[in-house]
VOBA-1610 file (N, C-alpha, C; in pm, whole numbers, padded with zeros to 5 digits, always signed):
BEGIN
Met+00083-00121+00000Met+00000+00000+00000Met+00086+00126+00000Lys+00192+00124+00086Lys+00282+00239+00092Lys+00351+00260-00041Ile+00391+00150-00106Ile+00457+00159-00237Ile+00362+00221-00339Gln+00233+00176-00338Gln+00135+00228-00432Gln+00113+00378-00412Leu+00102+00418-00282Leu+00084+00561-00253Leu+00203+00643-00299Ser+00322+00588-00281Ser+00444+00657-00326Ser+00444+00674-00477Leu+00403+00568-00548Leu+00399+00574-00695Leu+00296+00678-00742Ile+00181+00679-00673Ile+00076+00775-00708Ile+00125+00918-00685Ala+00192+00938-00571Ala+00245+01071-00539Ala+00349+01115-00641Ala+00435+01021-00681Ala+00537+01052-00780Ala+00474+01088-00914Ala+00370+01013-00951Ala+00302+01039-01077Ala+00236+01176-01076Met+00174+01210-00960Met+00110+01341-00947Met+00212+01454-00955Ala+00329+01431-00895Ala+00435+01532-00899Ala+00484+01554-01042Leu+00497+01442-01117Leu+00540+01453-01256Leu+00436+01528-01339Ala+00310+01496-01315Ala+00201+01563-01388Ala+00199+01711-01357Ala+00218+01744-01228Ala+00219+01885-01189Ala+00335+01957-01253Gly+00450+01891-01260Gly+00567+01950-01324Gly+00543+01974-01470Ser+00478+01877-01535Ser+00447+01890-01678Ser+00351+02006-01701Ala+00246+02015-01615Ala+00149+02124-01630Ala+00214+02258-01607Ser+00307+02262-01508Ser+00377+02386-01478Ser+00459+02432-01596Ala+00525+02335-01663Ala+00608+02369-01779Ala+00523+02424-01891Gln+00402+02364-01907Gln+00313+02407-02013Gln+00259+02548-01987Thr+00238+02580-01861Thr+00173+02707-01828Thr+00273+02809-01772Gln+00397+02804-01816Gln+00495+02905-01776Gln+00437+03043-01801Gly+00450+03131-01704Gly+00402+03268-01719Gly+00256+03287-01687Val+00189+03181-01643Val+00047+03190-01610Val+00027+03150-01464Ser-00028+03240-01384Ser-00063+03211-01245Ser-00212+03235-01227Lys-00259+03221-01107Lys-00401+03238-01080Lys-00448+03379-01117Asn-00363+03479-01093Asn-00405+03618-01109Asn-00330+03695-01218Glu-00236+03629-01289Glu-00150+03706-01379Glu-00104+03624-01499Ile-00088+03693-01611Ile-00025+03635-01731Ile+00093+03725-01766Val+00210+03666-01779Val+00331+03743-01810Val+00364+03727-01958Ile+00368+03837-02030Ile+00407+03833-02172Ile+00533+03918-02191Gly+00610+03884-02293Gly+00733+03957-02320Gly+00736+04013-02460Ser+00824+04108-02480Ser+00846+04165-02613Ser+00990+04213-02621Ile+01048+04203-02740Ile+01183+04253-02764Ile+01172+04364-02866Gln+01219+04483-02829Gln+01213+04600-02917Gln+01353+04659-02935Asp+01368+04736-03040Asp+01489+04816-03055Asp+01463+04947-02981Leu+01528+04963-02866Leu+01512+05085-02788Leu+01638+05171-02788Ser+01744+05123-02855Ser+01870+05198-02854Ser+01946+05193-02986Gly+01891+05126-03086Gly+01959+05111-03214Gly+01898+05192-03325Pro+01917+05151-03452Pro+01872+05231-03567Pro+01720+05244-03580Leu+01644+05151-03520Leu+01498+05161-03526Leu+01439+05191-03389Ala+01518+05259-03304Ala+01474+05286-03167Ala+01343+05364-03162Gly+01324+05457-03256Gly+01199+05533-03259Gly+01080+05441-03279Phe+01093+05348-03372Phe+00984+05254-03399Phe+00963+05160-03280Gly+01073+05109-03224Gly+01062+05017-03111Gly+00993+05080-02992Lys+01025+05206-02965Lys+00962+05278-02854Lys+00812+05291-02879Gln+00775+05320-03004Gln+00634+05338-03037Gln+00555+05207-03025Val+00615+05097-03070Val+00549+04966-03054Val+00526+04939-02905Arg+00629+04965-02824Arg+00620+04941-02679Arg+00509+05024-02615Leu+00500+05152-02651Leu+00398+05237-02593Leu+00257+05193-02636Gly+00243+05152-02761Gly+00114+05101-02808Gly+00073+04977-02729Met+00169+04888-02703Met+00141+04769-02623Met+00101+04807-02481Met+00175+04902-02423Met+00147+04944-02285Met+00006+05001-02272Leu-00038+05077-02373Leu-00171+05137-02369Leu-00279+05029-02363Arg-00265+04927-02448Arg-00367+04820-02450Arg-00363+04738-02322Val-00244+04712-02269Val-00231+04638-02143Val-00296+04717-02030Asp-00271+04848-02023Asp-00332+04931-01920Asp-00484+04928-01929Glu-00536+04934-02051Glu-00681+04932-02071Glu-00743+04804-02016Val-00685+04689-02053Val-00745+04562-02011Val-00730+04541-01861Asn-00618+04585-01804Asn-00599+04569-01660Asn-00695+04657-01579Glu-00727+04775-01633Glu-00824+04863-01567Glu-00963+04798-01564Gln-00987+04710-01661Gln-01115+04640-01670Gln-01114+04507-01597Gly-01004+04479-01524Gly-00997+04357-01445Gly-00921+04243-01509Gly-00864+04267-01627Gly-00785+04163-01692Gly-00869+04073-01780Val-00816+03954-01808Val-00885+03856-01893Val-00907+03728-01813Asn-01031+03687-01805Asn-01066+03567-01728Asn-01007+03572-01587Gly-01011+03694-01527Gly-00965+03710-01389Gly-00816+03728-01373Arg-00742+03734-01482Arg-00596+03750-01474Arg-00553+03885-01534Lys-00470+03958-01461Lys-00409+04081-01512Lys-00293+04044-01605Ile-00257+04137-01693Ile-00147+04117-01787Ile-00024+04192-01739Lys+00089+04125-01735Lys+00217+04188-01701Lys+00305+04186-01827Leu+00345+04303-01872Leu+00426+04316-01993Leu+00571+04347-01957Leu+00663+04265-02008Leu+00806+04287-01988Leu+00871+04310-02124Val+00949+04417-02136Val+01011+04452-02264Val+01163+04460-02248Glu+01235+04393-02340Glu+01381+04398-02343Glu+01428+04467-02470Asp+01548+04523-02465Asp+01607+04597-02577Asp+01705+04508-02653Ser+01689+04501-02786Ser+01783+04426-02869Ser+01884+04517-02938Gly+01857+04649-02938Gly+01943+04739-03015Gly+01944+04704-03163Tyr+01842+04628-03207Tyr+01829+04580-03345Tyr+01947+04489-03385Asp+02002+04418-03286Asp+02114+04327-03307Asp+02066+04185-03278Pro+02073+04094-03377Pro+02025+03956-03355Pro+02091+03888-03235Arg+02219+03916-03210Arg+02287+03853-03096Arg+02227+03902-02964Arg+02198+04031-02956Arg+02134+04084-02836Arg+01990+04035-02823Ala+01926+04008-02937Ala+01790+03954-02933Ala+01790+03815-02870Val+01892+03736-02897Val+01904+03603-02836Val+01918+03616-02685Leu+02003+03706-02639Leu+02022+03728-02495Leu+01893+03777-02430Ala+01823+03866-02500Ala+01696+03917-02448Ala+01593+03805-02437Ala+01589+03720-02540Ala+01495+03607-02539Ala+01528+03510-02426Gln+01656+03485-02405Gln+01696+03395-02298Gln+01652+03448-02162Lys+01667+03579-02142Lys+01623+03639-02015Lys+01472+03628-01998Leu+01399+03667-02100Leu+01254+03667-02091Leu+01197+03526-02075Val+01253+03431-02150Val+01201+03294-02149Val+01246+03216-02026Asn+01375+03222-01995Asn+01430+03137-01889Asn+01429+03199-01751Gln+01445+03332-01744Gln+01450+03398-01615Gln+01314+03457-01576Asp+01255+03536-01667Asp+01126+03597-01639Asp+01010+03501-01663Lys+01037+03396-01739Lys+00939+03289-01764Lys+00809+03341-01825Ile+00822+03411-01936Ile+00705+03464-02006Ile+00621+03351-02066Phe+00492+03380-02083Phe+00401+03284-02145Phe+00406+03295-02298Ala+00425+03417-02350Ala+00429+03438-02495Ala+00517+03557-02528Met+00575+03554-02648Met+00649+03667-02702Met+00558+03739-02800Val+00536+03869-02778Val+00438+03944-02857Val+00505+04064-02924Ala+00484+04078-03055Ala+00524+04198-03131Ala+00674+04226-03128His+00756+04123-03130His+00902+04139-03139His+00934+04205-03274Ile+01015+04312-03274Ile+01044+04386-03397Ile+01170+04334-03466Gly+01163+04321-03599Gly+01281+04285-03679Gly+01283+04140-03724Ala+01310+04118-03853Ala+01311+03982-03908Ala+01429+03900-03855Ala+01552+03952-03871Ala+01670+03878-03827Ala+01667+03855-03677Gln+01614+03952-03603Gln+01607+03942-03458Gln+01509+03831-03416Asn+01395+03824-03482Asn+01298+03718-03454Asn+01355+03581-03488Met+01421+03571-03602Met+01476+03442-03644Met+01582+03393-03546Ala+01657+03486-03487Ala+01759+03448-03390Ala+01696+03406-03258Ala+01587+03471-03219Ala+01527+03447-03087Ala+01432+03327-03085Met+01367+03297-03197Met+01264+03193-03196Met+01312+03057-03144Pro+01431+03009-03179Pro+01474+02880-03124Pro+01477+02876-02972Val+01515+02988-02910Val+01516+02997-02763Val+01374+02981-02709Gln+01279+03047-02774Gln+01140+03041-02731Gln+01082+02901-02752Phe+01105+02847-02870Phe+01042+02720-02906Phe+01090+02605-02817Gln+01211+02616-02769Gln+01264+02514-02678Gln+01182+02506-02550Lys+01121+02620-02512Lys+01039+02625-02391Lys+00890+02640-02422Asn+00852+02608-02545Asn+00711+02606-02584Asn+00645+02744-02573Val+00722+02849-02606Val+00671+02987-02598Val+00633+03036-02738Val+00508+03076-02753Val+00456+03123-02883Val+00523+03252-02927Asn+00550+03264-03058Asn+00596+03390-03117Asn+00476+03453-03187Phe+00421+03558-03126Phe+00293+03612-03168Phe+00306+03748-03235Phe+00262+03758-03360Phe+00252+03881-03437Phe+00380+03965-03433Pro+00493+03910-03477Pro+00616+03989-03484Pro+00599+04107-03580Val+00667+04217-03549Val+00656+04339-03632Val+00761+04331-03742Thr+00730+04254-03843Thr+00812+04239-03962Thr+00729+04169-04069Ala+00757+04199-04195Ala+00681+04140-04306Ala+00759+04028-04374Ala+00851+03966-04304Ala+00930+03857-04361Ala+00850+03727-04364Arg+00866+03650-04470Arg+00793+03524-04482Arg+00832+03422-04376Glu+00952+03437-04322Glu+01000+03341-04221Glu+00919+03347-04091Met+00836+03450-04076Met+00756+03461-03954Met+00642+03359-03951Tyr+00613+03298-04066Tyr+00513+03191-04066Tyr+00557+03071-04151Glu+00668+03083-04222Glu+00724+02973-04300Glu+00868+02946-04255Pro+00912+02821-04249Pro+00828+02701-04261Pro+00732+02691-04144Phe+00629+02610-04161Phe+00526+02598-04059Phe+00585+02555-03925His+00539+02618-03820His+00569+02577-03683His+00447+02611-03599Lys+00406+02522-03512Lys+00283+02543-03436Lys+00289+02667-03347Leu+00408+02716-03315Leu+00423+02830-03225Leu+00439+02963-03297Lys+00425+02963-03429Lys+00436+03087-03508Lys+00298+03141-03544Tyr+00276+03270-03520Tyr+00156+03339-03568Tyr+00196+03477-03618Ser+00162+03507-03744Ser+00203+03632-03805Ser+00082+03708-03860Phe+00090+03841-03858Phe-00022+03923-03908Phe+00014+04000-04034Ala+00142+04016-04065Ala+00185+04113-04167Ala+00193+04051-04306Ala+00115+04105-04399Ala+00130+04066-04539Ala+00275+04089-04581Thr+00334+03993-04647Thr+00476+04002-04681Thr+00502+04111-04783Tyr+00626+04160-04784Tyr+00665+04259-04885Tyr+00641+04202-05025Tyr+00669+04074-05039Tyr+00653+04007-05168Tyr+00507+04017-05215Asp+00413+03978-05129Asp+00272+03980-05166Asp+00219+04122-05182Gln+00267+04214-05098Gln+00225+04353-05110Gln+00251+04405-05251Met+00373+04385-05298Met+00411+04440-05428Met+00352+04360-05543Arg+00345+04230-05527Arg+00288+04145-05632Arg+00144+04185-05662Gln+00069+04222-05559Gln-00070+04258-05578Gln-00089+04404-05619Ala-00010+04494-05559Ala-00036+04638-05577Ala+00022+04697-05704Val+00142+04653-05742Val+00213+04717-05854Val+00137+04708-05986Pro+00089+04590-06029Pro+00017+04586-06158Pro-00108+04672-06159Thr-00178+04679-06045Thr-00300+04760-06037Thr-00269+04908-06055Leu-00164+04956-05989Leu-00127+05097-05998Leu-00072+05130-06137Ile+00001+05039-06197Ile+00053+05059-06333Ile-00064+05080-06431Lys-00166+04995-06417Lys-00283+05005-06505Lys-00355+05138-06483Glu-00369+05177-06355Glu-00436+05302-06322Glu-00363+05423-06381Lys-00230+05419-06376Lys-00149+05531-06424Lys-00122+05524-06575Gly-00151+05412-06636Gly-00121+05396-06779Gly+00029+05400-06806Ala+00107+05350-06711Ala+00254+05355-06721Ala+00305+05262-06831Lys+00415+05304-06896Lys+00473+05227-07007Lys+00614+05175-06976Gln+00694+05260-06910Gln+00832+05221-06878Gln+00843+05193-06729Ile+00838+05066-06693Ile+00835+05025-06552Ile+00979+04996-06506Cys+01018+05059-06398Cys+01156+05046-06351Cys+01159+05021-06200Ala+01278+04997-06146Ala+01291+04970-06003Ala+01425+05017-05950Met+01425+05061-05824Met+01547+05086-05749Met+01529+05018-05613Tyr+01623+04929-05578Tyr+01606+04859-05451Tyr+01737+04838-05378Gln+01725+04821-05247Gln+01839+04796-05160Gln+01893+04657-05187Asp+02024+04647-05206Asp+02087+04522-05246Asp+02104+04429-05126Asp+01991+04380-05072Asp+01992+04283-04963Asp+01860+04207-04968Glu+01835+04121-04869Glu+01714+04038-04871Glu+01586+04120-04868Phe+01587+04230-04792Phe+01468+04315-04789Phe+01437+04369-04928Gly+01536+04434-04989Gly+01516+04493-05121Gly+01476+04390-05224Leu+01539+04273-05217Leu+01507+04166-05311Leu+01363+04118-05296Glu+01312+04112-05172Glu+01173+04070-05150Glu+01077+04167-05219Val+01104+04297-05206Val+01020+04397-05271Val+01030+04382-05422Phe+01152+04372-05473Phe+01173+04361-05617Phe+01109+04234-05674Arg+01131+04121-05608Arg+01078+03994-05658Arg+00926+03993-05658Gly+00865+04055-05555Gly+00720+04063-05553Gly+00666+04144-05669Ala+00729+04259-05695Ala+00688+04342-05809Ala+00712+04270-05940Glu+00825+04201-05950Glu+00859+04126-06072Glu+00754+04018-06099Ala+00711+03949-05992Ala+00609+03845-06008Ala+00477+03905-06053Gly+00442+04021-05997Gly+00319+04089-06037Gly+00323+04132-06183Leu+00437+04183-06225Leu+00453+04222-06366Leu+00438+04102-06459Lys+00500+03992-06419Lys+00496+03871-06502Lys+00353+03823-06519Glu+00275+03826-06409Glu+00134+03785-06417Glu+00055+03876-06510Ala+00098+04002-06520Ala+00028+04100-06606Ala+00087+04104-06747Gly+00184+04017-06775Gly+00247+04015-06907Gly+00341+04132-06930Leu+00400+04185-06821Leu+00490+04299-06830Leu+00628+04262-06777Gln+00724+04353-06797Gln+00857+04332-06740Gln+00924+04468-06715Phe+01027+04465-06633Phe+01099+04588-06602Phe+01180+04635-06723Ala+01177+04767-06745Ala+01257+04827-06853Ala+01398+04859-06804Glu+01410+04893-06675Glu+01541+04926-06618Glu+01538+04898-06468Val+01651+04851-06414Val+01661+04821-06272Val+01795+04872-06220Thr+01793+04933-06101Thr+01918+04977-06039Thr+01912+04945-05890Thr+02028+04931-05828Thr+02035+04897-05686Thr+02128+04993-05613Tyr+02129+04982-05481Tyr+02223+05058-05399Tyr+02259+04973-05277Lys+02373+05002-05218Lys+02417+04929-05100Lys+02353+04987-04974Arg+02323+04901-04878Arg+02266+04947-04751Arg+02355+05055-04689Gly+02295+05163-04645Gly+02371+05273-04587Gly+02405+05383-04685Ala+02373+05363-04813Ala+02403+05464-04916Ala+02327+05593-04887Thr+02389+05705-04924Thr+02326+05837-04904Thr+02317+05918-05034Asp+02386+05874-05136Asp+02388+05946-05265Asp+02320+05858-05370Phe+02212+05908-05430Phe+02136+05830-05527Phe+02132+05896-05665Ala+02230+05984-05689Ala+02233+06058-05816Ala+02251+05965-05935Ser+02345+05871-05926Ser+02371+05782-06041Ser+02251+05693-06069Gln+02185+05646-05962Gln+02068+05559-05983Gln+01954+05635-06049Met+01928+05757-06003Met+01817+05832-06059Met+01848+05882-06200Gln+01972+05914-06226Gln+02011+05952-06363Gln+01991+05835-06459Lys+02023+05716-06413Lys+02005+05595-06495Lys+01857+05574-06527Leu+01771+05589-06427Leu+01628+05568-06449Leu+01568+05680-06534Ala+01617+05802-06514Ala+01569+05915-06595Ala+01608+05896-06741Ser+01730+05847-06764Ser+01778+05824-06901Ser+01696+05717-06971Ala+01644+05622-06893Ala+01560+05516-06950Ala+01416+05561-06969Lys+01389+05688-06934Lys+01256+05747-06947Lys+01149+05668-06870Cys+01187+05626-06750Cys+01093+05551-06665Cys+00979+05642-06622Asp+00856+05593-06630Asp+00743+05671-06580Asp+00679+05605-06457Phe+00740+05496-06411Phe+00689+05425-06293Phe+00808+05356-06227Val+00833+05385-06098Val+00950+05330-06030Val+00909+05261-05900Val+00938+05132-05891Val+00919+05055-05768Val+01038+05081-05677Met+01010+05118-05551Met+01116+05154-05457Met+01129+05047-05348Gly+01237+04969-05355Gly+01268+04873-05249Gly+01352+04943-05145Thr+01295+05045-05082Thr+01366+05137-04994Thr+01294+05146-04859Ile+01366+05202-04758Ile+01302+05219-04628Ile+01279+05369-04608Ile+01346+05434-04515Ile+01315+05576-04487Ile+01412+05670-04557Arg+01539+05667-04515Arg+01638+05760-04568Arg+01653+05745-04719Glu+01647+05621-04768Glu+01669+05597-04911Glu+01548+05641-04993Thr+01429+05626-04936Thr+01308+05675-05004Thr+01316+05826-05020Ile+01347+05895-04910Ile+01356+06041-04913Ile+01468+06086-05005Gly+01586+06027-04991Gly+01701+06066-05072Gly+01680+06040-05219Gly+01623+05925-05251Gly+01601+05891-05391Gly+01501+05982-05459Ile+01387+06004-05394Ile+01283+06089-05454Ile+01329+06235-05460Ala+01393+06283-05355Ala+01442+06422-05356Ala+01542+06444-05470Thr+01628+06346-05493Thr+01725+06355-05603Thr+01653+06359-05737Ala+01552+06273-05752Ala+01475+06272-05877Ala+01409+06406-05902Arg+01352+06464-05800Arg+01285+06595-05817Arg+01385+06701-05863Arg+01505+06700-05805Arg+01607+06799-05844Arg+01649+06781-05990Leu+01641+06658-06039Leu+01676+06630-06178Leu+01560+06659-06274Gly+01445+06697-06218Gly+01327+06717-06301Gly+01267+06587-06348Phe+01294+06480-06274Phe+01249+06345-06306Phe+01133+06311-06212Asn+01013+06297-06267Asn+00893+06285-06183Asn+00802+06168-06222Pro+00852+06047-06212Pro+00767+05930-06239Pro+00674+05904-06121Thr+00590+05804-06132Thr+00513+05754-06018Thr+00607+05668-05933Phe+00622+05702-05806Phe+00704+05622-05714Phe+00613+05543-05621Val+00644+05414-05603Val+00566+05331-05510Val+00661+05244-05428Gly+00637+05239-05297Gly+00717+05157-05207Gly+00630+05061-05128Ser+00695+04984-05041Ser+00625+04886-04958Ser+00588+04948-04824Ser+00531+04866-04736Ser+00494+04914-04603Ser+00615+04956-04520Ala+00735+04916-04562Ala+00857+04959-04493Ala+00876+05110-04503Ala+00815+05170-04604Ala+00825+05315-04624Ala+00699+05387-04581Tyr+00604+05314-04524Tyr+00480+05377-04477Tyr+00500+05424-04334Thr+00553+05543-04321Thr+00576+05606-04191Thr+00565+05756-04207Asp+00523+05823-04099Asp+00510+05968-04104Asp+00645+06037-04122Leu+00755+05964-04096Leu+00887+06023-04113Leu+00916+06060-04258Ile+00852+05992-04352Ile+00875+06023-04494Ile+00834+06167-04524His+00713+06203-04486His+00670+06342-04516His+00723+06442-04415Lys+00748+06400-04290Lys+00803+06494-04192Lys+00946+06534-04226Leu+01027+06438-04268Leu+01167+06466-04298Leu+01189+06506-04444Gly+01106+06451-04533Gly+01126+06476-04676Gly+01058+06600-04729Gly+00955+06648-04657Gly+00887+06770-04699Gly+00803+06755-04824Pro+00774+06867-04891Pro+00685+06869-05006Pro+00729+06778-05122Ala+00859+06751-05133Ala+00907+06665-05242Ala+00847+06525-05236Met+00799+06485-05118Met+00744+06350-05102Met+00598+06339-05145Asn+00534+06453-05170Asn+00395+06448-05216Asn+00384+06364-05343Gly+00284+06278-05346Gly+00263+06192-05463Gly+00318+06051-05445Phe+00402+06028-05345Phe+00461+05896-05322Phe+00354+05800-05269Tyr+00352+05677-05325Tyr+00259+05573-05282Tyr+00332+05468-05198Ala+00259+05406-05106Ala+00314+05292-05031Ala+00202+05197-04994Thr+00233+05069-04995Thr+00137+04969-04947Thr+00130+04976-04795Met+00016+04936-04739Met-00003+04945-04594Met-00125+04864-04553Thr-00141+04846-04421Thr-00263+04787-04367Thr-00318+04881-04260Ser-00252+04887-04143Ser-00295+04979-04038Ser-00272+05124-04081Gln-00370+05209-04052Gln-00365+05348-04093Gln-00287+05432-03991His-00205+05525-04041His-00133+05615-03949His-00234+05699-03871Pro-00223+05704-03737Pro-00323+05773-03654Pro-00292+05921-03628Tyr-00335+06005-03718Tyr-00319+06150-03697Tyr-00415+06198-03588Leu-00372+06298-03511Leu-00453+06349-03401Leu-00583+06412-03449Asp-00584+06465-03572Asp-00704+06528-03627Asp-00766+06443-03738Glu-00741+06312-03732Glu-00794+06220-03833Glu-00946+06233-03844Ala-00996+06222-03968Ala-01141+06232-03991Ala-01218+06121-03920Ser-01157+06003-03910Ser-01221+05891-03842Ser-01224+05918-03691Gln-01347+05927-03636Gln-01361+05959-03493Gln-01292+05856-03402Pro-01305+05724-03427Pro-01238+05628-03339Pro-01086+05642-03339Ile-01026+05667-03457Ile-00881+05686-03463Ile-00842+05815-03392Arg-00920+05921-03415Arg-00890+06050-03352Arg-00897+06038-03200Phe-00998+05969-03150Phe-01014+05950-03005Phe-00895+05872-02949Trp-00860+05764-03018Trp-00748+05679-02973Trp-00618+05758-02975Ala-00593+05832-03081Ala-00468+05908-03094Ala-00454+06012-02984Asn-00564+06077-02950Asn-00558+06178-02844Asn-00543+06114-02706Lys-00600+05996-02688Lys-00582+05921-02564Lys-00434+05883-02546Tyr-00373+05837-02654Tyr-00230+05802-02655Tyr-00145+05924-02623Lys-00178+06037-02688Lys-00102+06161-02666Lys-00113+06206-02519Thr-00231+06192-02462Thr-00252+06231-02322Thr-00169+06143-02228Met-00162+06013-02259Met-00091+05920-02170Met+00060+05933-02181Phe+00112+05950-02304Phe+00257+05944-02324Phe+00320+06078-02365Asn+00237+06180-02384Asn+00285+06314-02420Asn+00362+06315-02551Glu+00322+06233-02646Glu+00378+06237-02781Glu+00276+06182-02878Asp+00289+06220-03004Asp+00195+06173-03105Asp+00218+06025-03135Pro+00111+05949-03157Pro+00127+05809-03196Pro+00166+05797-03342Thr+00214+05681-03381Thr+00246+05651-03521Thr+00185+05517-03557Val+00205+05477-03681Val+00153+05347-03722Val+00218+05234-03642Phe+00341+05255-03593Phe+00405+05151-03511Phe+00339+05142-03374Ser+00286+05252-03324Ser+00207+05248-03201Ser+00082+05161-03224Ala+00023+05177-03341Ala-00096+05099-03376Ala-00061+04951-03389Tyr+00058+04918-03445Tyr+00100+04778-03454Tyr+00108+04715-03315Gly+00171+04786-03220Gly+00186+04733-03086Gly+00052+04715-03017Tyr-00033+04815-03029Tyr-00167+04810-02970Tyr-00247+04694-03029Gly-00244+04683-03161Gly-00321+04578-03228Gly-00272+04439-03197Ala-00141+04422-03183Ala-00085+04289-03152Ala-00133+04242-03015Val-00130+04330-02916Val-00177+04294-02783Val-00327+04268-02784Asp-00402+04351-02856Asp-00547+04333-02862Asp-00582+04196-02920Ser-00515+04157-03029Ser-00541+04027-03090Ser-00502+03913-02996Tyr-00389+03932-02928Tyr-00344+03831-02832Tyr-00447+03812-02721Leu-00502+03921-02670Leu-00601+03914-02562Leu-00728+03843-02607Arg-00765+03861-02733Arg-00883+03791-02787Arg-00864+03640-02778Ala-00743+03594-02814Ala-00716+03450-02810Ala-00709+03398-02667Val-00650+03477-02577Val-00643+03439-02435Val-00784+03424-02378Glu-00870+03519-02411Glu-01008+03512-02362Glu-01078+03387-02414Lys-01057+03359-02542Lys-01121+03242-02603Lys-01066+03112-02545Ala-00940+03111-02506Ala-00879+02990-02449Ala-00942+02954-02315Gly-00997+03052-02244Gly-01067+03025-02120Gly-00978+03026-01997Ala-01036+02986-01885Ala-00964+02991-01757Ala-00846+02895-01754Asn-00858+02783-01823Asn-00748+02684-01827Asn-00650+02722-01936Leu-00571+02826-01912Leu-00481+02879-02014Leu-00348+02804-02013Thr-00321+02735-02121Thr-00191+02671-02145Thr-00151+02702-02288Thr-00030+02668-02325Thr+00011+02689-02465Thr-00081+02614-02559Glu-00120+02493-02520Glu-00205+02411-02608Glu-00346+02469-02620Thr-00403+02519-02510Thr-00538+02577-02522Thr-00533+02710-02598Phe-00421+02781-02586Phe-00404+02906-02662Phe-00397+02874-02812Ile-00319+02773-02849Ile-00307+02733-02989Ile-00443+02688-03043Lys-00515+02610-02963Lys-00647+02563-03005Lys-00740+02681-03031Ala-00732+02782-02944Ala-00815+02902-02964Ala-00774+02976-03091Met-00643+02995-03109Met-00593+03068-03226Met-00630+02998-03356Asp-00629+02866-03354Asp-00650+02790-03477Asp-00795+02790-03524Thr-00882+02855-03447Thr-01021+02874-03492Thr-01059+03022-03483Met-00956+03109-03476Met-00981+03252-03455Met-01019+03323-03584Lys-01110+03418-03570Lys-01138+03516-03674Lys-01129+03652-03606Ile-01026+03728-03639Ile-01004+03858-03576Ile-01055+03966-03670Pro-01156+04043-03628Pro-01217+04140-03719Pro-01125+04258-03748Ser-01158+04332-03851Ser-01086+04455-03884Ser-01095+04551-03766Asp-00984+04623-03739Asp-00982+04712-03623Asp-01005+04857-03665Ile-00992+04951-03570Ile-01020+05091-03601Ile-00921+05149-03700Phe-00802+05086-03712Phe-00699+05135-03804Phe-00715+05076-03945Gly-00820+04995-03963Gly-00849+04940-04095Gly-00770+04818-04134Ser-00706+04752-04039Ser-00636+04628-04070Ser-00736+04525-04122Pro-00696+04436-04213Pro-00791+04341-04268Pro-00831+04234-04167Glu-00946+04175-04186Glu-00987+04063-04103Glu-00883+03951-04115Met-00857+03885-04004Met-00757+03778-04004Met-00820+03647-03960Thr-00780+03539-04024Thr-00824+03405-03985Thr-00703+03313-03975Phe-00715+03216-03886Phe-00607+03118-03865Phe-00666+02978-03861Ser-00581+02879-03878Ser-00625+02740-03873Ser-00506+02653-03832Pro-00527+02524-03811Pro-00414+02437-03774Pro-00303+02433-03879Thr-00332+02479-04001Thr-00228+02479-04105Thr-00200+02619-04161Lys-00267+02720-04107Lys-00253+02857-04158Lys-00205+02948-04046Arg-00083+03002-04062Arg-00023+03082-03956Arg-00003+03229-03994Leu-00052+03269-04112Leu-00053+03410-04152Leu-00198+03454-04157Gly-00231+03559-04079Gly-00369+03601-04068Gly-00431+03644-04200Asn-00356+03719-04281Asn-00403+03764-04411Asn-00285+03811-04492Asn-00292+03795-04622Asn-00177+03833-04706Asn-00208+03952-04797Ile-00311+04029-04764Ile-00348+04141-04851Ile-00308+04274-04787Ser-00293+04375-04871Ser-00262+04509-04824Ser-00339+04609-04910Arg-00338+04735-04867Arg-00403+04841-04944Arg-00300+04949-04974Met-00344+05063-05023Met-00250+05164-05071Met-00281+05302-05013Ser-00173+05371-04975Ser-00185+05511-04934Ser-00093+05597-05019Gln-00122+05726-05023Gln-00039+05822-05097Gln-00019+05945-05009Ile+00098+06005-05018Ile+00122+06130-04947Ile+00061+06244-05029Gln-00037+06309-04969Gln-00105+06422-05032Gln-00104+06539-04935Glu-00047+06650-04980Glu-00039+06771-04898Glu+00024+06742-04762Gly+00129+06662-04766Gly+00208+06640-04645Gly+00154+06542-04545Arg+00061+06453-04587Arg+00015+06348-04494Arg-00037+06229-04575Trp-00037+06113-04511Trp-00082+05991-04578Trp-00234+05989-04592Lys-00280+05953-04712Lys-00423+05936-04738Lys-00444+05798-04801Val-00539+05723-04749Val-00572+05593-04808Val-00637+05618-04944Val-00582+05556-05050Val-00634+05581-05185Val-00684+05455-05254Ala-00655+05338-05198Ala-00703+05213-05258Ala-00730+05112-05149Asp-00844+05046-05159Asp-00882+04947-05058Asp-00817+04812-05087Tyr-00846+04716-05002Tyr-00790+04582-05019Tyr-00850+04516-05144Pro-00769+04435-05213Pro-00824+04364-05329Pro-00931+04264-05283Lys-01031+04246-05365Lys-01137+04151-05332Lys-01089+04009-05355Ala-01136+03919-05268Ala-01097+03777-05281Ala-01145+03723-05414Lys-01057+03643-05475Lys-01095+03584-05606Lys-01160+03448-05586
//
């Protein structure tokens, strides 16, 4: 009898240990989530904004009593946009702080470096702030992504805008790395589907500041439509150079260039520039009352204007909370996954598309829409493509 009781006790201890491992970061009254942001490197401005957006949503839900009786605790570490520091940050959050999930980690290379640390401890990587395909491919049960890839953005948007503009000489300038290639390849695929091809292509090295030779090359080819595989400084520098040369084609970029910094830093020369996007930039005087209310609430709390990256952080936490609520009181990684795999997340106040997930689908949606800088601010000019 004593032996049987000992065996039963041992079995119960093992089961408790297993349950504890599954529910790391979950207690009776609290759920601990983590995020890794660039708070000191080249994207520190964006990382700070994502963090503040997350904090706003966490504060809101905690003021309402939390989810299923549990408050949310958010822990944020700085990667400095360095993959090696992202690994160290992930190790701290996963092994020391024992987070339940990683939410809205910024940067493709940083996520790819950190995910193995998380997956070893069964920690979900939820809605990373990057449009890289690796965030949902190859399939892994712990990956969930919301961002339409740069490839799909350009593949869908470029042929439509070319047709609208009646463009004849289609050209491209892109950053000579994986990011730039993703933008270029997506546009190239879209052109191929439309029976078109590039008339001229030019590239630049990451960190370049002079784009005179590239723009002269495109101007000489009489390009009337230019795909820009650029981020912030290169978008501004490239277009400003073109304007000085009297070269004024239609310029279109990806969501990497959809930021208020383009028109704030680039000035009137940026008027007319198009970019793909999903979440709308939240101006304080936005015509949409819900966005205007949210933007002013953010400004009141943090004493600075929100940006689209603030909206990304806010939206990621909001979507995460929906799945936690659906998972119920018995929150484990497995019940969270089960909830996510039947989730339908509706469009939010920023106009993000409806997202759906399944046991084999880890990207919420692959569509994007289009905005243009008009009179010094972004205006939505094209809605999402209709499902075929």
